[in-house]
Structure formats: structure tokens, C-alpha cells
DSSP file (Angstrom, degrees, kcal/mol; ACC not computed):
  #  RESIDUE AA STRUCTURE BP1 BP2  ACC     N-H-->O    O-->H-N    N-H-->O    O-->H-N    TCO  KAPPA ALPHA  PHI   PSI    X-CA   Y-CA   Z-CA
    1    1 A N              0   0    0      0, 0.0     4,-0.3     0, 0.0    74,-0.1   0.000 360.0 360.0 360.0 110.8    4.6    7.0    2.6
    2    2 A V     >  +     0   0    0     72,-0.4     4,-2.4     1,-0.2     3,-0.3   0.600 360.0  90.0 -90.7 -12.3    2.2    4.1    2.9
    3    3 A E  H  > S+     0   0    0     71,-1.4     4,-2.6     1,-0.2     5,-0.2   0.886  85.8  50.4 -57.5 -43.4    4.8    1.3    2.6
    4    4 A P  H  > S+     0   0    0      0, 0.0     4,-1.9     0, 0.0    -1,-0.2   0.897 111.7  49.5 -60.9 -36.8    5.5    1.1    6.3
    5    5 A E  H  > S+     0   0    0     -4,-0.3     4,-1.8    -3,-0.3    -2,-0.2   0.913 111.0  48.8 -65.7 -42.2    1.8    0.8    7.0
    6    6 A I  H  X S+     0   0    0     -4,-2.4     4,-1.9     1,-0.2    -1,-0.2   0.913 110.4  51.3 -64.3 -42.1    1.4   -1.9    4.4
    7    7 A A  H  X S+     0   0    0     -4,-2.6     4,-2.3    -5,-0.2    -1,-0.2   0.875 107.9  53.2 -63.4 -35.7    4.3   -3.8    5.8
    8    8 A R  H  X S+     0   0    0     -4,-1.9     4,-2.4    -5,-0.2     5,-0.3   0.860 104.1  56.2 -67.9 -34.1    2.7   -3.6    9.3
    9    9 A I  H  X S+     0   0    0     -4,-1.8     4,-2.7     1,-0.2    -2,-0.2   0.968 111.8  42.3 -59.2 -51.3   -0.5   -5.1    7.9
   10   10 A F  H  X S+     0   0    0     -4,-1.9     4,-2.7     1,-0.2    -2,-0.2   0.860 112.6  52.6 -65.6 -36.8    1.3   -8.1    6.7
   11   11 A K  H  X S+     0   0    0     -4,-2.3     4,-1.3     2,-0.2    -1,-0.2   0.938 114.3  42.5 -64.6 -45.9    3.4   -8.5    9.8
   12   12 A A  H  <>S+     0   0    0     -4,-2.4     5,-2.8     2,-0.2     4,-0.2   0.917 115.3  49.8 -65.9 -43.2    0.4   -8.4   12.0
   13   13 A F  H ><5S+     0   0    0     -4,-2.7     3,-1.5    -5,-0.3    -2,-0.2   0.910 110.1  49.8 -63.5 -42.8   -1.6  -10.7    9.7
   14   14 A D  H 3<5S+     0   0    0     -4,-2.7    -1,-0.2     1,-0.3    -2,-0.2   0.777 108.2  54.4 -65.5 -27.4    1.2  -13.2    9.5
   15   15 A A  T 3<5S-     0   0    0     -4,-1.3    -1,-0.3    -5,-0.2    -2,-0.2   0.435 121.2-109.1 -85.2   1.4    1.5  -13.2   13.3
   16   16 A G  T < 5S+     0   0    0     -3,-1.5     2,-1.4    -4,-0.2     3,-0.2   0.580  79.0 132.6  84.7   8.6   -2.2  -14.0   13.6
   17   17 A N     >< +     0   0    0     -5,-2.8     4,-2.5     1,-0.2     5,-0.2  -0.590  20.1 162.0 -93.4  74.4   -3.1  -10.6   14.9
   18   18 A I  H  > S+     0   0    0     -2,-1.4     4,-2.6     1,-0.2    -1,-0.2   0.882  71.1  54.5 -62.9 -39.9   -6.1  -10.0   12.6
   19   19 A E  H  > S+     0   0    0     -3,-0.2     4,-1.5     1,-0.2    -1,-0.2   0.916 112.1  44.2 -63.1 -41.8   -7.5   -7.2   14.7
   20   20 A V  H  > S+     0   0    0      2,-0.2     4,-2.3     1,-0.2    -1,-0.2   0.911 111.7  53.3 -68.4 -42.3   -4.3   -5.3   14.6
   21   21 A A  H  X S+     0   0    0     -4,-2.5     4,-2.4     1,-0.2    -2,-0.2   0.894 107.8  52.1 -58.0 -41.1   -3.9   -6.0   10.8
   22   22 A E  H  X S+     0   0    0     -4,-2.6     4,-2.2     2,-0.2    -1,-0.2   0.841 106.5  52.6 -66.7 -33.4   -7.3   -4.5   10.3
   23   23 A K  H  X S+     0   0    0     -4,-1.5     4,-2.1     2,-0.2    -2,-0.2   0.919 110.9  46.5 -66.4 -43.8   -6.4   -1.4   12.2
   24   24 A F  H  X S+     0   0    0     -4,-2.3     4,-2.6     2,-0.2    -2,-0.2   0.888 110.4  54.7 -62.9 -38.6   -3.3   -0.9   10.0
   25   25 A K  H  X S+     0   0    0     -4,-2.4     4,-2.9     1,-0.2     5,-0.2   0.938 108.6  48.1 -59.7 -46.5   -5.5   -1.6    6.9
   26   26 A T  H  X S+     0   0    0     -4,-2.2     4,-2.3     1,-0.2    -2,-0.2   0.902 110.9  50.2 -63.6 -41.3   -7.9    1.2    8.0
   27   27 A R  H  X S+     0   0    0     -4,-2.1     4,-2.1     2,-0.2    -1,-0.2   0.903 112.5  47.9 -60.6 -42.7   -5.1    3.6    8.6
   28   28 A T  H  X S+     0   0    0     -4,-2.6     4,-2.6     2,-0.2     5,-0.2   0.931 110.7  50.4 -66.0 -44.8   -3.6    2.8    5.1
   29   29 A I  H  X S+     0   0    0     -4,-2.9     4,-2.8     1,-0.2    -1,-0.2   0.907 109.5  52.1 -59.9 -41.6   -7.0    3.2    3.4
   30   30 A D  H  X S+     0   0    0     -4,-2.3     4,-2.0    -5,-0.2    -1,-0.2   0.907 109.4  49.7 -60.7 -42.1   -7.4    6.6    5.2
   31   31 A M  H  X S+     0   0    0     -4,-2.1     4,-2.0     2,-0.2    -2,-0.2   0.936 112.5  46.7 -61.4 -47.3   -4.0    7.6    3.8
   32   32 A I  H  X S+     0   0    0     -4,-2.6     4,-2.7     1,-0.2    -2,-0.2   0.895 108.9  55.0 -63.0 -41.0   -5.0    6.5    0.3
   33   33 A T  H  X S+     0   0    0     -4,-2.8     4,-1.1     1,-0.2    -1,-0.2   0.901 107.5  50.4 -58.5 -40.7   -8.3    8.3    0.5
   34   34 A S  H  X S+     0   0    0     -4,-2.0     4,-0.5     2,-0.2     3,-0.3   0.898 110.1  50.2 -63.8 -41.0   -6.5   11.5    1.4
   35   35 A M  H >< S+     0   0    0     -4,-2.0     3,-1.2     1,-0.2    -2,-0.2   0.911 109.0  51.7 -62.8 -42.2   -4.2   11.0   -1.6
   36   36 A L  H 3< S+     0   0    0     -4,-2.7    -1,-0.2     1,-0.3    -2,-0.2   0.737 101.7  61.5 -69.0 -21.2   -7.2   10.5   -3.9
   37   37 A A  H 3< S+     0   0    0     -4,-1.1    -1,-0.3    -3,-0.3     2,-0.2   0.644  81.4 103.2 -79.8 -12.7   -8.8   13.7   -2.6
   38   38 A L    X<  -     0   0    0     -3,-1.2     3,-0.7    -4,-0.5    -3,-0.0  -0.493  63.9-151.8 -69.0 134.4   -5.8   15.7   -3.9
   39   39 A R  T 3  S+     0   0    0     -2,-0.2    -1,-0.1     1,-0.2    -3,-0.0   0.575  86.1  74.2 -83.3  -8.2   -6.6   17.5   -7.1
   40   40 A E  T 3  S+     0   0    0      2,-0.0    -1,-0.2     0, 0.0     2,-0.1   0.608  70.7 109.1 -79.5 -11.6   -3.0   17.4   -8.3
   41   41 A L    <   -     0   0    0     -3,-0.7     2,-0.1    -6,-0.2    -5,-0.0  -0.425  66.2-132.2 -71.7 138.0   -3.1   13.7   -9.2
   42   42 A S     >  -     0   0    0     -2,-0.1     4,-2.6     1,-0.1     5,-0.2  -0.301  29.6-103.3 -73.7 167.1   -3.1   12.8  -12.8
   43   43 A N  H  > S+     0   0    0      1,-0.2     4,-2.2     2,-0.2     5,-0.2   0.913 125.6  49.7 -58.4 -42.2   -5.6   10.3  -14.1
   44   44 A A  H  > S+     0   0    0      2,-0.2     4,-2.2     1,-0.2    -1,-0.2   0.887 109.7  50.7 -64.8 -38.0   -2.9    7.7  -14.2
   45   45 A G  H  > S+     0   0    0      2,-0.2     4,-2.3     1,-0.2    -2,-0.2   0.900 109.7  50.4 -64.9 -40.2   -1.9    8.5  -10.6
   46   46 A R  H  X S+     0   0    0     -4,-2.6     4,-2.2     2,-0.2    -2,-0.2   0.908 110.0  50.6 -63.6 -40.4   -5.5    8.2   -9.5
   47   47 A E  H  X S+     0   0    0     -4,-2.2     4,-2.2     2,-0.2    -2,-0.2   0.897 109.1  51.9 -65.5 -39.0   -5.7    4.8  -11.2
   48   48 A E  H  X S+     0   0    0     -4,-2.2     4,-2.3     1,-0.2    -2,-0.2   0.926 110.6  46.9 -61.3 -45.4   -2.6    3.7   -9.4
   49   49 A W  H  X S+     0   0    0     -4,-2.3     4,-2.6     2,-0.2    -2,-0.2   0.850 110.5  52.8 -67.4 -34.2   -3.9    4.7   -6.0
   50   50 A F  H  X S+     0   0    0     -4,-2.2     4,-2.3     2,-0.2    -1,-0.2   0.898 109.6  49.6 -65.5 -37.9   -7.2    3.0   -6.7
   51   51 A A  H  X S+     0   0    0     -4,-2.2     4,-2.1     2,-0.2    -2,-0.2   0.924 111.6  48.2 -66.0 -43.6   -5.3   -0.2   -7.6
   52   52 A I  H  X S+     0   0    0     -4,-2.3     4,-2.7     1,-0.2     5,-0.2   0.935 110.6  51.3 -61.6 -45.1   -3.2    0.1   -4.4
   53   53 A R  H  X S+     0   0    0     -4,-2.6     4,-2.5     1,-0.2    -1,-0.2   0.907 109.3  50.4 -57.8 -42.2   -6.4    0.6   -2.3
   54   54 A N  H  X S+     0   0    0     -4,-2.3     4,-1.3     1,-0.2    -1,-0.2   0.897 111.2  48.3 -64.9 -39.3   -8.0   -2.5   -3.8
   55   55 A L  H  < S+     0   0    0     -4,-2.1    -2,-0.2     2,-0.2    -1,-0.2   0.901 112.2  49.1 -68.4 -39.9   -4.9   -4.6   -3.0
   56   56 A V  H >< S+     0   0    0     -4,-2.7     3,-1.7     1,-0.2    -2,-0.2   0.918 107.1  55.5 -63.5 -41.8   -4.9   -3.3    0.5
   57   57 A M  H 3< S+     0   0    0     -4,-2.5     3,-0.2     1,-0.3    -1,-0.2   0.826 115.9  37.7 -62.3 -30.8   -8.5   -4.0    1.0
   58   58 A G  T >< S+     0   0    0     -4,-1.3     3,-2.2     1,-0.2     4,-0.4   0.019  76.4 130.9-107.1  29.0   -7.9   -7.6    0.0
   59   59 A Y  G X   +     0   0    0     -3,-1.7     3,-1.3     1,-0.3    -1,-0.2   0.801  65.0  63.1 -53.1 -34.1   -4.6   -8.0    1.7
   60   60 A A  G 3  S+     0   0    0      1,-0.3    -1,-0.3    -3,-0.2    -2,-0.1   0.671 105.0  46.4 -69.6 -15.7   -5.6  -11.3    3.4
   61   61 A T  G <  S+     0   0    0     -3,-2.2    -1,-0.3     2,-0.0    -2,-0.2   0.390  86.3 116.7-105.9   2.6   -6.0  -13.1    0.0
   62   62 A L    <   -     0   0    0     -3,-1.3     2,-0.1    -4,-0.4    -3,-0.0  -0.471  55.5-140.2 -79.2 142.1   -2.7  -11.9   -1.6
   63   63 A D     >  -     0   0    0     -2,-0.2     4,-2.2     1,-0.1     5,-0.2  -0.339  38.4 -91.8 -84.5 177.7    0.0  -14.4   -2.6
   64   64 A I  H  > S+     0   0    0      1,-0.2     4,-2.0     2,-0.2     5,-0.1   0.857 125.9  51.7 -61.7 -38.8    3.7  -13.5   -2.0
   65   65 A F  H  > S+     0   0    0      1,-0.2     4,-2.2     2,-0.2    -1,-0.2   0.943 110.4  48.1 -65.6 -46.3    4.1  -12.0   -5.5
   66   66 A S  H  > S+     0   0    0      1,-0.2     4,-2.6     2,-0.2    -2,-0.2   0.868 109.2  54.7 -63.0 -35.5    1.1   -9.7   -5.0
   67   67 A R  H  X S+     0   0    0     -4,-2.2     4,-2.8     2,-0.2    -1,-0.2   0.937 108.3  48.6 -61.3 -45.2    2.4   -8.7   -1.6
   68   68 A Q  H  X S+     0   0    0     -4,-2.0     4,-2.0     1,-0.2    -2,-0.2   0.879 110.7  50.7 -64.9 -38.0    5.7   -7.6   -3.2
   69   69 A V  H  X S+     0   0    0     -4,-2.2     4,-1.8     2,-0.2    -1,-0.2   0.936 111.4  48.1 -63.3 -46.3    3.9   -5.7   -5.8
   70   70 A L  H  X S+     0   0    0     -4,-2.6     4,-1.4     1,-0.2    -2,-0.2   0.928 111.3  50.4 -62.7 -44.2    1.8   -3.9   -3.2
   71   71 A L  H  X S+     0   0    0     -4,-2.8     4,-0.6     1,-0.2    -1,-0.2   0.863 108.2  53.0 -60.2 -36.7    4.9   -3.1   -1.1
   72   72 A S  H >< S+     0   0    0     -4,-2.0     3,-0.6     1,-0.2    -1,-0.2   0.847 104.3  55.5 -71.1 -31.4    6.7   -1.7   -4.1
   73   73 A F  H 3< S+     0   0    0     -4,-1.8    -1,-0.2     1,-0.2    -2,-0.2   0.854 105.8  53.6 -62.8 -35.3    3.8    0.6   -4.9
   74   74 A G  H 3< S+     0   0    0     -4,-1.4   -71,-1.4    -5,-0.2   -72,-0.4   0.614  86.1 102.7 -79.8 -11.9    4.1    2.0   -1.4
   75   75 A K  S << S-     0   0    0     -3,-0.6   -73,-0.1    -4,-0.6     5,-0.0  -0.406  84.2 -96.8 -72.2 148.4    7.8    2.9   -1.6
   76   76 A P    >>  -     0   0    0      0, 0.0     4,-1.8     0, 0.0     3,-0.5  -0.306  29.2-119.7 -60.2 145.7    8.7    6.5   -2.1
   77   77 A F  H 3> S+     0   0    0      1,-0.2     4,-3.0     2,-0.2     5,-0.2   0.876 112.8  58.4 -54.5 -40.2    9.5    7.5   -5.7
   78   78 A S  H 3> S+     0   0    0      1,-0.2     4,-2.4     2,-0.2    -1,-0.2   0.884 105.0  50.2 -61.2 -37.8   13.0    8.4   -4.8
   79   79 A D  H <> S+     0   0    0     -3,-0.5     4,-1.8     2,-0.2    -1,-0.2   0.931 113.3  44.7 -63.7 -46.9   13.7    4.9   -3.5
   80   80 A K  H  X S+     0   0    0     -4,-1.8     4,-1.1     1,-0.2    -2,-0.2   0.897 114.0  50.8 -65.2 -39.3   12.4    3.3   -6.7
   81   81 A F  H >X S+     0   0    0     -4,-3.0     4,-0.8     1,-0.2     3,-0.6   0.932 108.6  50.2 -65.3 -44.9   14.3    5.8   -8.8
   82   82 A M  H >< S+     0   0    0     -4,-2.4     3,-0.8     1,-0.2     4,-0.3   0.850 105.5  57.2 -64.8 -34.5   17.6    5.3   -7.1
   83   83 A R  H >< S+     0   0    0     -4,-1.8     3,-0.7     1,-0.2    -1,-0.2   0.799  98.8  61.3 -66.4 -27.6   17.3    1.4   -7.4
   84   84 A Q  H << S+     0   0    0     -4,-1.1    -1,-0.2    -3,-0.6    -2,-0.2   0.811 112.1  37.2 -65.5 -29.1   17.0    1.8  -11.2
   85   85 A F  T <<        0   0    0     -4,-0.8    -1,-0.2    -3,-0.8    -2,-0.2   0.257 360.0 360.0-112.1  11.3   20.5    3.4  -11.3
   86   86 A S    <         0   0    0     -3,-0.7    -1,-0.2    -4,-0.3    -2,-0.1   0.449 360.0 360.0-108.4 360.0   22.4    1.4   -8.7
């Protein structure tokens, strides 16, 4: 689940802790790289993870809408699924 790591990036960045934000960014990129190494991912899944990685890499330039999109990508599927039906 990368959503908590992504949230930590923004929290640190917004507090002016760029060094801490960069550490969280590195951890998140490492997690995404591990996901991309899985052979079970579909082509669409791989493209989604590449998009997430690109957004994480440019976190400092994202507007509020882009941040929300990035955070929603990181949420577990079950959470997104349950929101559709509540």
C-alpha cells in the first residue's frame, strides 16, 4: 500500500522538510519498482504504476487536484471498491 508513503511525502513537503520528503519519495519509488518487477501485472497495470511513479517523481510540482489523483491511486483496491457502493 503506497498511499501512506505518498501522504507522508506531501506532509513533509508542505511542512518544509524537503529532505524528509525526498526520503519518502525514494521509499515510494522503491515500492513501485518492486511492483513493476512482478510478472503478474497486466499491461494496463504496468502503465498505471508507471503513471504513479512519474507523479511521485514530480510531487513538488503537483497542484491539489493532481495530489488527490495520486493519493487515490495509492489506496488499496478494496477501499476504492467499497466507496463505489456506499
